[in-house]
DOTIVEX-911807 format. One record per residue (C-alpha): x, y, z. Coordinates in pm, whole numbers, padded with zeros to 5 digits. Each point is the difference from the previous one (the first is absolute). Example, Ala and Ser with C-alpha at 12.3 -4.5 7.8 and 13.67 -1.06 7.14 Angstrom:
R        X        Y        Z
R    01230   -00450    00780
R    00137    00344   -00066
END
This chain:
R        X        Y        Z
R    02215   -00386   -02076
R   -00158   -00172    00295
R   -00223   -00101   -00241
R    00294   -00181   -00244
R    00202   -00102    00323
R   -00305   -00219    00105
R   -00145   -00100   -00317
R   -00327    00192    00058
R    00003    00198   -00377
R   -00227   -00156   -00188
R   -00228    00001    00269
R    00050    00327    00103
R   -00089    00076   -00326
R   -00323   -00161   -00066
R   -00149    00164    00326
R    00121    00304   -00076
R   -00162    00036   -00374
R   -00335   -00197    00123
R   -00052    00115    00375
R    00163    00363    00025
R   -00222    00229   -00072
R    00074    00382   -00036
R   -00364    00082    00093
R   -00262   -00136    00229
R   -00236   -00228   -00217
R   -00349   -00023    00060
R   -00003   -00326    00196
R    00316    00156    00255
R   -00231    00334    00033
R   -00326   -00222    00076
R    00252   -00239    00209
R    00131    00367    00209
R   -00377    00100    00041
R   -00061   -00344    00247
R    00346    00053    00193
R   -00056    00049    00349
R    00348    00032    00087
R    00347    00128   -00190
R    00397   -00065    00146
R    00213    00312   -00075
R    00357    00057   -00067
R    00184    00276    00004
R    00346    00117   -00009
R    00163    00311    00153
R    00258    00206   -00300
R    00310   -00222    00208
R   -00178   -00312   -00158
R   -00119   -00100    00403
R   -00332   -00230   -00021
R   -00275    00032    00176
R   -00336   -00216   -00052
R   -00338    00063    00210
R   -00426   -00109   -00099
R   -00328    00172   -00092
R   -00318   -00125    00069
R   -00307    00147   -00022
R   -00435   -00085   -00165
R    00122   -00181   -00427
R    00097    00294   -00174
R    00171    00189    00197
R    00252    00010   -00196
R   -00104    00212   -00312
R    00035   -00121   -00432
R   -00056    00352   -00090
R    00072   -00109   -00329
R    00259   -00275   -00194
R    00322    00153    00000
R   -00133    00141    00446
R   -00090   -00108    00302
R   -00020    00217    00378
R   -00074   -00116    00395
R   -00012    00211    00294
R    00237    00059    00288
R   -00271    00139    00302
R    00252    00083    00318
R    00281   -00261    00189
R    00250   -00108    00206
R    00106    00404   -00107
R    00400   -00172   -00161
R   -00205    00043   -00392
R    00245   -00285   -00036
R   -00096   -00071   -00386
R   -00156    00339   -00082
R    00351    00153    00156
R    00187   -00217   -00240
R   -00195    00081   -00328
R    00088    00362    00052
R    00327   -00137   -00018
R    00014   -00255   -00264
R   -00352   -00030   -00203
R    00004   -00343   -00098
R   -00207   -00285    00202
R   -00117   -00349   -00026
R   -00376   -00090    00091
R   -00054   -00381    00018
R   -00383   -00088    00011
R   -00074   -00426    00146
R   -00298   -00193   -00046
R    00019   -00222    00295
R   -00386   -00085   -00056
R   -00147   -00103   -00299
R    00225    00006   -00303
R    00364   -00033    00210
R    00204    00241   -00289
R    00169    00298    00080
R    00114    00341   -00203
R    00215    00161    00013
R    00014    00434   -00091
R    00327    00179   -00040
R   -00028    00385   -00099
R    00114    00340    00089
R   -00171    00185    00270
R   -00117    00302    00114
R   -00147    00121    00329
R   -00289    00242   -00043
R   -00235    00231    00280
R   -00399   -00144    00058
R   -00084    00308   -00196
R    00178   -00022   -00272
R   -00056   -00344   -00081
R   -00361    00074    00002
R    00019    00267   -00196
R    00144   -00213   -00262
R   -00200   -00286    00094
R   -00347    00085    00110
R   -00110   -00383   -00020
R    00177   -00104    00301
R   -00110   -00186    00313
R   -00044    00239    00279
R   -00116   -00295    00236
R    00302   -00251   -00045
R    00054    00080    00404
R   -00290    00117    00174
R    00067    00315    00199
R    00338    00081   -00124
R    00104    00161   -00259
R    00339   -00058   -00196
R    00309    00184    00063
R    00154   -00050   -00330
R   -00051   -00178   -00355
R    00214   -00259   -00126
R   -00005    00043   -00405
R    00172   -00257   -00166
R    00037   -00011   -00437
R    00129   -00389   -00039
R    00299   -00098   -00223
R   -00092   -00340    00012
R   -00254   -00322    00101
R    00047   -00321    00041
R   -00123   -00341    00154
R    00148   -00162    00368
R   -00023   -00348   -00070
R   -00237   -00189    00260
R    00214   -00282    00027
R    00042    00114    00411
R   -00246    00216    00058
R   -00155   -00175    00290
R   -00391   -00003    00061
R   -00173    00152    00269
R   -00391    00067    00147
R   -00147    00291    00100
R   -00078    00071    00341
R   -00095    00195    00264
R    00256    00132    00166
R   -00015   -00153    00321
R    00007    00185    00354
R    00270   -00024    00227
R    00111    00160    00324
R    00252    00180    00090
R    00172   -00275    00229
R    00029   -00234   -00328
R    00058    00304   -00268
R    00184    00309    00144
R   -00051    00432   -00209
R    00145   -00030   -00337
R    00234    00268    00151
R    00056   -00224    00248
R    00070   -00278   -00192
R    00330   -00080   -00133
R    00227    00224    00304
R   -00221   -00055    00353
R    00136   -00286    00214
R   -00253   -00255    00072
R   -00060   -00192    00290
R    00190   -00335   -00056
R   -00232   -00322   -00066
R   -00030   -00199    00264
R    00163   -00342   -00105
R   -00294   -00271   -00136
R   -00074   -00270    00210
R    00034   -00377   -00238
R   -00266   -00247    00127
R    00133   -00290    00190
R    00265    00120    00072
R   -00070   -00012    00386
R   -00112   -00392   -00053
R    00298   -00081   -00138
R    00236    00150    00270
R   -00205   -00141    00271
R   -00015   -00352   -00237
R    00423    00088    00012
R   -00028    00044    00418
R   -00218   -00360    00043
R    00329   -00174   -00192
R    00254   -00073    00324
R    00294   -00087   -00069
R   -00051    00060   -00384
R    00182    00335   -00078
R   -00107    00179   -00265
R    00262    00180   -00220
R   -00029    00363   -00003
R   -00039   -00016   -00408
R   -00251   -00197    00020
R   -00245    00149    00254
R    00001    00329   -00257
R   -00065   -00205   -00293
R   -00327   -00145    00144
R   -00037    00321    00118
R    00023    00164   -00268
R    00017   -00235   -00344
END
């Protein structure tokens, strides 16, 4: 209805006909094998949504075949927001983005169920065991692909891979405190030349300078 209202039906039909695939094409599978991050979308039984992010070595999201993807879930903050949603609503949306080379994205939507590590490895013994050294998956998210399609490159920014900078605790709070703990007040930034201009004002007896002008001189 919205496509009809906006006059987009013909364009949408062309997109569905060429781009929206009911399974992963060989090029899509190769693309997923190269990705080190994915954005996830889930919803609970009431349809209330949650989005999150997963990352790992290239190929941490495993394409088991043209119809199936899986990725490991490790111990986190204990909330289990995505996995909890999946137990109520077995639908998931994934967005893979290439920010560094071809600047293209891939949407994958499907149905999903949770499996234990033992159950998943019995079914798929070739799964890697070293995606997170020293950590063992608590669960595997097992996805049956229902549709996959391209995300246009037009507004995808270019990002250069680089080592993460090391910041002191004064520059960056711990994750647990980042958005909830109070931070010390930031001292005012001195404006270069402000003191000289104020002194110059005082050296002009008999020529008063309005405060608004002084403000523009200092801050402009």
